[in-house]
PDB file of N, CA, C and O in Angstrom:
ATOM      1  N   MET A   1      59.765  47.390  41.046  1.00  0.00           N
ATOM      2  CA  MET A   1      60.441  48.973  41.552  1.00  0.00           C
ATOM      3  C   MET A   1      59.914  50.238  40.643  1.00  0.00           C
ATOM      4  O   MET A   1      60.212  50.314  39.451  1.00  0.00           O
ATOM      5  N   LEU A   2      59.107  51.223  41.306  1.00  0.00           N
ATOM      6  CA  LEU A   2      59.403  52.457  40.759  1.00  0.00           C
ATOM      7  C   LEU A   2      60.434  53.400  40.739  1.00  0.00           C
ATOM      8  O   LEU A   2      60.981  54.165  41.533  1.00  0.00           O
ATOM      9  N   THR A   3      60.535  52.995  39.223  1.00  0.00           N
ATOM     10  CA  THR A   3      61.844  54.411  39.357  1.00  0.00           C
ATOM     11  C   THR A   3      61.441  55.744  38.280  1.00  0.00           C
ATOM     12  O   THR A   3      60.619  55.586  37.377  1.00  0.00           O
ATOM     13  N   ALA A   4      61.954  56.701  38.457  1.00  0.00           N
ATOM     14  CA  ALA A   4      61.108  57.787  37.792  1.00  0.00           C
ATOM     15  C   ALA A   4      61.650  57.361  36.304  1.00  0.00           C
ATOM     16  O   ALA A   4      60.453  57.097  36.187  1.00  0.00           O
ATOM     17  N   PRO A   5      62.072  57.133  35.440  1.00  0.00           N
ATOM     18  CA  PRO A   5      62.180  56.219  33.972  1.00  0.00           C
ATOM     19  C   PRO A   5      60.247  55.336  33.906  1.00  0.00           C
ATOM     20  O   PRO A   5      59.435  55.522  33.000  1.00  0.00           O
ATOM     21  N   PHE A   6      60.113  54.771  34.695  1.00  0.00           N
ATOM     22  CA  PHE A   6      59.018  53.832  34.785  1.00  0.00           C
ATOM     23  C   PHE A   6      57.772  54.675  34.746  1.00  0.00           C
ATOM     24  O   PHE A   6      56.823  54.687  33.962  1.00  0.00           O
ATOM     25  N   LEU A   7      58.164  55.658  36.255  1.00  0.00           N
ATOM     26  CA  LEU A   7      56.890  56.608  35.934  1.00  0.00           C
ATOM     27  C   LEU A   7      56.855  57.467  34.725  1.00  0.00           C
ATOM     28  O   LEU A   7      55.748  57.747  34.267  1.00  0.00           O
ATOM     29  N   ALA A   8      57.595  57.781  34.326  1.00  0.00           N
ATOM     30  CA  ALA A   8      57.163  58.421  32.824  1.00  0.00           C
ATOM     31  C   ALA A   8      57.023  58.175  31.871  1.00  0.00           C
ATOM     32  O   ALA A   8      56.466  58.688  30.900  1.00  0.00           O
ATOM     33  N   ASP A   9      57.811  56.882  32.169  1.00  0.00           N
ATOM     34  CA  ASP A   9      56.964  55.944  30.979  1.00  0.00           C
ATOM     35  C   ASP A   9      55.356  55.462  31.407  1.00  0.00           C
ATOM     36  O   ASP A   9      54.704  54.976  30.484  1.00  0.00           O
ATOM     37  N   CYS A  10      54.923  55.532  32.278  1.00  0.00           N
ATOM     38  CA  CYS A  10      53.288  55.264  33.075  1.00  0.00           C
ATOM     39  C   CYS A  10      52.480  56.527  32.414  1.00  0.00           C
ATOM     40  O   CYS A  10      51.346  56.478  31.937  1.00  0.00           O
ATOM     41  N   MET A  11      53.420  57.779  32.510  1.00  0.00           N
ATOM     42  CA  MET A  11      52.545  58.800  32.338  1.00  0.00           C
ATOM     43  C   MET A  11      51.988  58.962  30.981  1.00  0.00           C
ATOM     44  O   MET A  11      50.862  59.249  30.575  1.00  0.00           O
ATOM     45  N   SER A  12      53.389  58.627  30.253  1.00  0.00           N
ATOM     46  CA  SER A  12      52.876  59.204  28.838  1.00  0.00           C
ATOM     47  C   SER A  12      52.315  58.204  28.086  1.00  0.00           C
ATOM     48  O   SER A  12      52.463  58.121  26.867  1.00  0.00           O
ATOM     49  N   CYS A  13      51.484  57.209  28.958  1.00  0.00           N
ATOM     50  CA  CYS A  13      50.452  56.162  28.910  1.00  0.00           C
ATOM     51  C   CYS A  13      49.099  57.287  28.719  1.00  0.00           C
ATOM     52  O   CYS A  13      48.221  57.117  27.873  1.00  0.00           O
ATOM     53  N   LEU A  14      49.136  58.352  29.603  1.00  0.00           N
ATOM     54  CA  LEU A  14      47.634  58.799  30.068  1.00  0.00           C
ATOM     55  C   LEU A  14      48.084  60.044  28.911  1.00  0.00           C
ATOM     56  O   LEU A  14      49.149  60.554  28.563  1.00  0.00           O
ATOM     57  N   SER A  15      46.235  60.256  28.442  1.00  0.00           N
ATOM     58  CA  SER A  15      46.287  61.843  27.832  1.00  0.00           C
ATOM     59  C   SER A  15      44.806  62.176  28.070  1.00  0.00           C
ATOM     60  O   SER A  15      43.820  61.449  27.945  1.00  0.00           O
ATOM     61  N   PHE A  16      44.912  63.550  28.469  1.00  0.00           N
ATOM     62  CA  PHE A  16      43.842  64.190  28.647  1.00  0.00           C
ATOM     63  C   PHE A  16      43.253  64.871  26.952  1.00  0.00           C
ATOM     64  O   PHE A  16      43.962  65.186  25.996  1.00  0.00           O
ATOM     65  N   GLY A  17      41.777  64.926  27.069  1.00  0.00           N
ATOM     66  CA  GLY A  17      41.456  65.326  25.946  1.00  0.00           C
ATOM     67  C   GLY A  17      39.731  65.473  25.905  1.00  0.00           C
ATOM     68  O   GLY A  17      39.164  65.670  26.980  1.00  0.00           O
ATOM     69  N   LYS A  18      38.908  65.371  24.625  1.00  0.00           N
ATOM     70  CA  LYS A  18      37.762  65.626  24.531  1.00  0.00           C
ATOM     71  C   LYS A  18      37.520  64.045  23.031  1.00  0.00           C
ATOM     72  O   LYS A  18      37.841  63.939  21.847  1.00  0.00           O
ATOM     73  N   PHE A  19      36.700  63.023  24.190  1.00  0.00           N
ATOM     74  CA  PHE A  19      36.660  61.619  23.205  1.00  0.00           C
ATOM     75  C   PHE A  19      35.771  61.512  23.379  1.00  0.00           C
ATOM     76  O   PHE A  19      35.399  61.514  24.552  1.00  0.00           O
ATOM     77  N   GLY A  20      34.670  61.317  22.121  1.00  0.00           N
ATOM     78  CA  GLY A  20      33.024  61.671  21.638  1.00  0.00           C
ATOM     79  C   GLY A  20      32.512  62.551  22.912  1.00  0.00           C
ATOM     80  O   GLY A  20      31.999  62.247  23.989  1.00  0.00           O
ATOM     81  N   GLY A  21      32.887  63.788  22.294  1.00  0.00           N
ATOM     82  CA  GLY A  21      32.314  64.845  22.633  1.00  0.00           C
ATOM     83  C   GLY A  21      32.314  65.591  24.296  1.00  0.00           C
ATOM     84  O   GLY A  21      31.997  66.722  24.666  1.00  0.00           O
ATOM     85  N   GLU A  22      32.835  64.347  25.066  1.00  0.00           N
ATOM     86  CA  GLU A  22      33.321  64.741  26.347  1.00  0.00           C
ATOM     87  C   GLU A  22      34.864  64.280  26.726  1.00  0.00           C
ATOM     88  O   GLU A  22      35.441  63.381  26.115  1.00  0.00           O
ATOM     89  N   PHE A  23      35.501  65.086  27.912  1.00  0.00           N
ATOM     90  CA  PHE A  23      36.500  65.481  28.439  1.00  0.00           C
ATOM     91  C   PHE A  23      36.566  64.100  29.539  1.00  0.00           C
ATOM     92  O   PHE A  23      35.826  63.729  30.449  1.00  0.00           O
ATOM     93  N   ASP A  24      37.951  63.523  28.898  1.00  0.00           N
ATOM     94  CA  ASP A  24      38.069  62.191  29.494  1.00  0.00           C
ATOM     95  C   ASP A  24      39.365  61.865  29.503  1.00  0.00           C
ATOM     96  O   ASP A  24      40.059  62.371  28.621  1.00  0.00           O
ATOM     97  N   ILE A  25      40.015  60.936  30.504  1.00  0.00           N
ATOM     98  CA  ILE A  25      41.608  60.586  30.013  1.00  0.00           C
ATOM     99  C   ILE A  25      41.529  58.955  29.764  1.00  0.00           C
ATOM    100  O   ILE A  25      40.909  58.038  30.303  1.00  0.00           O
ATOM    101  N   ALA A  26      42.425  59.054  28.725  1.00  0.00           N
ATOM    102  CA  ALA A  26      42.692  58.136  27.951  1.00  0.00           C
ATOM    103  C   ALA A  26      43.779  56.991  28.120  1.00  0.00           C
ATOM    104  O   ALA A  26      44.848  57.373  27.644  1.00  0.00           O
ATOM    105  N   ILE A  27      43.854  55.589  28.693  1.00  0.00           N
ATOM    106  CA  ILE A  27      44.866  55.315  29.218  1.00  0.00           C
ATOM    107  C   ILE A  27      44.690  54.481  27.733  1.00  0.00           C
ATOM    108  O   ILE A  27      43.701  54.250  27.038  1.00  0.00           O
ATOM    109  N   LYS A  28      46.405  54.081  27.569  1.00  0.00           N
ATOM    110  CA  LYS A  28      47.055  53.680  26.646  1.00  0.00           C
ATOM    111  C   LYS A  28      48.364  52.960  26.289  1.00  0.00           C
ATOM    112  O   LYS A  28      49.105  53.551  25.504  1.00  0.00           O
ATOM    113  N   GLY A  29      48.727  51.827  26.734  1.00  0.00           N
ATOM    114  CA  GLY A  29      49.489  51.239  26.611  1.00  0.00           C
ATOM    115  C   GLY A  29      49.602  50.039  27.724  1.00  0.00           C
ATOM    116  O   GLY A  29      48.610  49.668  28.351  1.00  0.00           O
ATOM    117  N   TYR A  30      50.996  49.428  27.924  1.00  0.00           N
ATOM    118  CA  TYR A  30      50.824  47.953  28.869  1.00  0.00           C
ATOM    119  C   TYR A  30      49.596  47.290  28.627  1.00  0.00           C
ATOM    120  O   TYR A  30      48.891  46.984  29.588  1.00  0.00           O
ATOM    121  N   GLY A  31      49.250  47.028  27.475  1.00  0.00           N
ATOM    122  CA  GLY A  31      48.108  46.342  27.078  1.00  0.00           C
ATOM    123  C   GLY A  31      46.882  46.909  27.367  1.00  0.00           C
ATOM    124  O   GLY A  31      45.834  46.286  27.200  1.00  0.00           O
ATOM    125  N   LEU A  32      46.922  47.921  27.743  1.00  0.00           N
ATOM    126  CA  LEU A  32      45.820  48.991  28.045  1.00  0.00           C
ATOM    127  C   LEU A  32      45.242  49.510  26.948  1.00  0.00           C
ATOM    128  O   LEU A  32      45.967  49.433  25.956  1.00  0.00           O
ATOM    129  N   ASP A  33      43.875  50.165  26.722  1.00  0.00           N
ATOM    130  CA  ASP A  33      43.387  50.851  25.520  1.00  0.00           C
ATOM    131  C   ASP A  33      42.053  51.309  25.979  1.00  0.00           C
ATOM    132  O   ASP A  33      41.067  50.860  25.396  1.00  0.00           O
ATOM    133  N   LEU A  34      41.853  52.445  27.296  1.00  0.00           N
ATOM    134  CA  LEU A  34      40.641  52.668  27.841  1.00  0.00           C
ATOM    135  C   LEU A  34      40.266  53.969  28.177  1.00  0.00           C
ATOM    136  O   LEU A  34      41.055  54.790  27.709  1.00  0.00           O
ATOM    137  N   LYS A  35      39.565  54.342  28.666  1.00  0.00           N
ATOM    138  CA  LYS A  35      38.786  55.272  28.908  1.00  0.00           C
ATOM    139  C   LYS A  35      38.585  56.000  30.628  1.00  0.00           C
ATOM    140  O   LYS A  35      37.529  55.500  31.016  1.00  0.00           O
ATOM    141  N   VAL A  36      38.780  56.331  31.034  1.00  0.00           N
ATOM    142  CA  VAL A  36      38.279  56.417  33.007  1.00  0.00           C
ATOM    143  C   VAL A  36      37.630  56.134  33.206  1.00  0.00           C
ATOM    144  O   VAL A  36      37.309  55.233  33.981  1.00  0.00           O
ATOM    145  N   SER A  37      36.583  57.432  31.967  1.00  0.00           N
ATOM    146  CA  SER A  37      35.049  57.548  32.920  1.00  0.00           C
ATOM    147  C   SER A  37      34.397  55.592  32.546  1.00  0.00           C
ATOM    148  O   SER A  37      33.317  55.063  32.808  1.00  0.00           O
ATOM    149  N   ALA A  38      35.417  55.144  31.992  1.00  0.00           N
ATOM    150  CA  ALA A  38      34.527  54.240  31.256  1.00  0.00           C
ATOM    151  C   ALA A  38      34.745  52.902  32.486  1.00  0.00           C
ATOM    152  O   ALA A  38      33.971  51.947  32.431  1.00  0.00           O
ATOM    153  N   VAL A  39      35.578  52.934  33.300  1.00  0.00           N
ATOM    154  CA  VAL A  39      36.390  52.131  34.066  1.00  0.00           C
ATOM    155  C   VAL A  39      36.347  52.571  35.589  1.00  0.00           C
ATOM    156  O   VAL A  39      36.527  51.834  36.559  1.00  0.00           O
ATOM    157  N   ALA A  40      36.036  54.094  35.596  1.00  0.00           N
ATOM    158  CA  ALA A  40      36.343  54.694  37.112  1.00  0.00           C
ATOM    159  C   ALA A  40      35.354  53.726  38.580  1.00  0.00           C
ATOM    160  O   ALA A  40      35.413  53.993  39.780  1.00  0.00           O
ATOM    161  N   ASN A  41      34.710  52.855  38.055  1.00  0.00           N
ATOM    162  CA  ASN A  41      33.854  52.048  39.057  1.00  0.00           C
ATOM    163  C   ASN A  41      33.834  51.300  39.701  1.00  0.00           C
ATOM    164  O   ASN A  41      33.430  51.021  40.830  1.00  0.00           O
ATOM    165  N   THR A  42      34.723  50.594  38.279  1.00  0.00           N
ATOM    166  CA  THR A  42      34.699  48.860  37.696  1.00  0.00           C
ATOM    167  C   THR A  42      36.246  48.696  38.388  1.00  0.00           C
ATOM    168  O   THR A  42      36.616  48.561  39.555  1.00  0.00           O
ATOM    169  N   VAL A  43      37.114  48.793  36.816  1.00  0.00           N
ATOM    170  CA  VAL A  43      38.626  48.230  37.521  1.00  0.00           C
ATOM    171  C   VAL A  43      39.356  49.179  38.353  1.00  0.00           C
ATOM    172  O   VAL A  43      40.163  48.803  39.202  1.00  0.00           O
ATOM    173  N   LEU A  44      39.056  50.538  38.097  1.00  0.00           N
ATOM    174  CA  LEU A  44      39.604  50.984  39.123  1.00  0.00           C
ATOM    175  C   LEU A  44      39.681  51.268  40.761  1.00  0.00           C
ATOM    176  O   LEU A  44      40.314  52.096  41.416  1.00  0.00           O
ATOM    177  N   LYS A  45      38.700  50.149  41.149  1.00  0.00           N
ATOM    178  CA  LYS A  45      37.814  50.114  42.129  1.00  0.00           C
ATOM    179  C   LYS A  45      38.032  48.592  42.516  1.00  0.00           C
ATOM    180  O   LYS A  45      37.308  47.965  43.289  1.00  0.00           O
ATOM    181  N   GLU A  46      38.970  48.178  41.960  1.00  0.00           N
ATOM    182  CA  GLU A  46      39.573  46.753  42.112  1.00  0.00           C
ATOM    183  C   GLU A  46      40.812  47.206  43.079  1.00  0.00           C
ATOM    184  O   GLU A  46      41.671  48.033  42.773  1.00  0.00           O
ATOM    185  N   PRO A  47      40.711  46.408  44.445  1.00  0.00           N
ATOM    186  CA  PRO A  47      42.353  46.030  45.218  1.00  0.00           C
ATOM    187  C   PRO A  47      43.268  45.978  44.350  1.00  0.00           C
ATOM    188  O   PRO A  47      44.186  46.575  44.911  1.00  0.00           O
ATOM    189  N   LYS A  48      43.677  45.628  43.243  1.00  0.00           N
ATOM    190  CA  LYS A  48      44.820  45.381  42.864  1.00  0.00           C
ATOM    191  C   LYS A  48      45.358  47.260  42.707  1.00  0.00           C
ATOM    192  O   LYS A  48      46.483  47.718  42.907  1.00  0.00           O
ATOM    193  N   VAL A  49      44.247  47.914  42.341  1.00  0.00           N
ATOM    194  CA  VAL A  49      44.907  49.148  42.377  1.00  0.00           C
ATOM    195  C   VAL A  49      44.754  49.894  43.378  1.00  0.00           C
ATOM    196  O   VAL A  49      45.634  50.677  43.737  1.00  0.00           O
ATOM    197  N   GLY A  50      43.744  49.782  43.914  1.00  0.00           N
ATOM    198  CA  GLY A  50      43.440  50.938  45.762  1.00  0.00           C
ATOM    199  C   GLY A  50      45.201  50.517  46.186  1.00  0.00           C
ATOM    200  O   GLY A  50      46.059  51.372  46.407  1.00  0.00           O
ATOM    201  N   LYS A  51      45.430  49.036  46.223  1.00  0.00           N
ATOM    202  CA  LYS A  51      46.597  49.054  47.192  1.00  0.00           C
ATOM    203  C   LYS A  51      48.442  49.779  47.131  1.00  0.00           C
ATOM    204  O   LYS A  51      49.404  49.992  47.868  1.00  0.00           O
ATOM    205  N   ASN A  52      47.935  49.934  45.503  1.00  0.00           N
ATOM    206  CA  ASN A  52      48.999  50.773  44.898  1.00  0.00           C
ATOM    207  C   ASN A  52      49.368  52.313  45.193  1.00  0.00           C
ATOM    208  O   ASN A  52      50.416  52.953  45.283  1.00  0.00           O
ATOM    209  N   ILE A  53      48.190  52.554  45.284  1.00  0.00           N
ATOM    210  CA  ILE A  53      48.136  53.697  45.392  1.00  0.00           C
ATOM    211  C   ILE A  53      49.228  54.927  46.357  1.00  0.00           C
ATOM    212  O   ILE A  53      49.747  55.986  46.002  1.00  0.00           O
ATOM    213  N   PRO A  54      49.240  54.127  47.763  1.00  0.00           N
ATOM    214  CA  PRO A  54      50.178  54.645  48.183  1.00  0.00           C
ATOM    215  C   PRO A  54      51.719  54.627  47.694  1.00  0.00           C
ATOM    216  O   PRO A  54      52.669  55.387  47.511  1.00  0.00           O
ATOM    217  N   THR A  55      51.471  53.711  47.632  1.00  0.00           N
ATOM    218  CA  THR A  55      53.189  53.049  46.387  1.00  0.00           C
ATOM    219  C   THR A  55      53.268  54.436  45.722  1.00  0.00           C
ATOM    220  O   THR A  55      53.806  55.428  46.213  1.00  0.00           O
ATOM    221  N   VAL A  56      52.648  54.352  44.524  1.00  0.00           N
ATOM    222  CA  VAL A  56      53.071  55.818  43.837  1.00  0.00           C
ATOM    223  C   VAL A  56      52.707  56.822  44.197  1.00  0.00           C
ATOM    224  O   VAL A  56      53.296  57.715  43.588  1.00  0.00           O
ATOM    225  N   ALA A  57      51.821  57.288  45.094  1.00  0.00           N
ATOM    226  CA  ALA A  57      51.793  58.800  45.717  1.00  0.00           C
ATOM    227  C   ALA A  57      53.118  59.146  46.240  1.00  0.00           C
ATOM    228  O   ALA A  57      53.693  60.132  45.781  1.00  0.00           O
ATOM    229  N   SER A  58      53.887  58.127  47.547  1.00  0.00           N
ATOM    230  CA  SER A  58      55.070  58.090  47.797  1.00  0.00           C
ATOM    231  C   SER A  58      56.307  58.482  47.036  1.00  0.00           C
ATOM    232  O   SER A  58      57.230  59.275  47.220  1.00  0.00           O
ATOM    233  N   ALA A  59      55.917  57.500  45.985  1.00  0.00           N
ATOM    234  CA  ALA A  59      57.477  57.516  45.215  1.00  0.00           C
ATOM    235  C   ALA A  59      57.181  59.028  44.436  1.00  0.00           C
ATOM    236  O   ALA A  59      58.181  59.742  44.369  1.00  0.00           O
ATOM    237  N   CYS A  60      55.914  59.591  43.840  1.00  0.00           N
ATOM    238  CA  CYS A  60      55.693  60.869  43.122  1.00  0.00           C
ATOM    239  C   CYS A  60      55.961  62.077  43.898  1.00  0.00           C
ATOM    240  O   CYS A  60      56.234  63.073  43.226  1.00  0.00           O
ATOM    241  N   ALA A  61      55.934  62.242  45.550  1.00  0.00           N
ATOM    242  CA  ALA A  61      55.927  63.014  46.470  1.00  0.00           C
ATOM    243  C   ALA A  61      56.990  63.969  46.203  1.00  0.00           C
ATOM    244  O   ALA A  61      57.979  63.241  46.282  1.00  0.00           O
ATOM    245  N   ARG A  62      57.410  65.121  45.941  1.00  0.00           N
ATOM    246  CA  ARG A  62      57.804  66.102  45.902  1.00  0.00           C
ATOM    247  C   ARG A  62      58.048  66.833  47.050  1.00  0.00           C
ATOM    248  O   ARG A  62      57.101  67.523  47.427  1.00  0.00           O
ATOM    249  N   PRO A  63      59.533  66.887  48.013  1.00  0.00           N
ATOM    250  CA  PRO A  63      59.527  67.956  48.945  1.00  0.00           C
ATOM    251  C   PRO A  63      59.265  69.181  48.470  1.00  0.00           C
ATOM    252  O   PRO A  63      59.527  69.640  47.358  1.00  0.00           O
ATOM    253  N   GLU A  64      58.619  69.785  49.576  1.00  0.00           N
ATOM    254  CA  GLU A  64      58.085  71.539  49.119  1.00  0.00           C
ATOM    255  C   GLU A  64      59.263  72.165  49.428  1.00  0.00           C
ATOM    256  O   GLU A  64      60.026  72.049  50.388  1.00  0.00           O
ATOM    257  N   PRO A  65      59.281  73.001  48.229  1.00  0.00           N
ATOM    258  CA  PRO A  65      60.133  74.240  48.418  1.00  0.00           C
ATOM    259  C   PRO A  65      60.574  74.886  50.188  1.00  0.00           C
ATOM    260  O   PRO A  65      59.781  74.891  51.129  1.00  0.00           O
ATOM    261  N   GLU A  66      61.673  75.258  50.224  1.00  0.00           N
ATOM    262  CA  GLU A  66      61.371  76.288  51.475  1.00  0.00           C
ATOM    263  C   GLU A  66      60.981  77.655  51.086  1.00  0.00           C
ATOM    264  O   GLU A  66      61.198  78.243  50.027  1.00  0.00           O
ATOM    265  N   ARG A  67      60.221  78.135  52.385  1.00  0.00           N
ATOM    266  CA  ARG A  67      59.619  79.369  52.107  1.00  0.00           C
ATOM    267  C   ARG A  67      61.018  80.757  52.155  1.00  0.00           C
ATOM    268  O   ARG A  67      62.145  80.526  52.591  1.00  0.00           O
ATOM    269  N   GLN A  68      60.601  82.034  51.643  1.00  0.00           N
ATOM    270  CA  GLN A  68      61.667  82.775  52.129  1.00  0.00           C
ATOM    271  C   GLN A  68      61.367  83.673  52.952  1.00  0.00           C
ATOM    272  O   GLN A  68      60.300  84.287  52.930  1.00  0.00           O
ATOM    273  N   ARG A  69      61.643  83.725  53.199  1.00  0.00           N
ATOM    274  CA  ARG A  69      61.226  84.569  54.520  1.00  0.00           C
ATOM    275  C   ARG A  69      61.687  86.627  54.237  1.00  0.00           C
ATOM    276  O   ARG A  69      61.446  87.442  55.128  1.00  0.00           O
TER     277      ARG A  69
END
C-alpha cells in the first residue's frame, strides 16, 4: 500500500546532481544504487515499472487549490 511515509522514504532515495560531469538522477536505497541515465531505456521500461506508474501518480496527486475571484 502506498502511504505518505513510504512515498517520502522513496523520495529520499532520489537525488539530482552532477555525476561524472553530467547531470543525472541517482537512485540509492531499497537495494538499488544506479543512475537513471544508465537504466532509462532498460530497467525503467520493464512492465513491473510501467504498470505501477498510474498507482504512484494517483497517490501523489494533489487537489488543485481553488482559484480566487
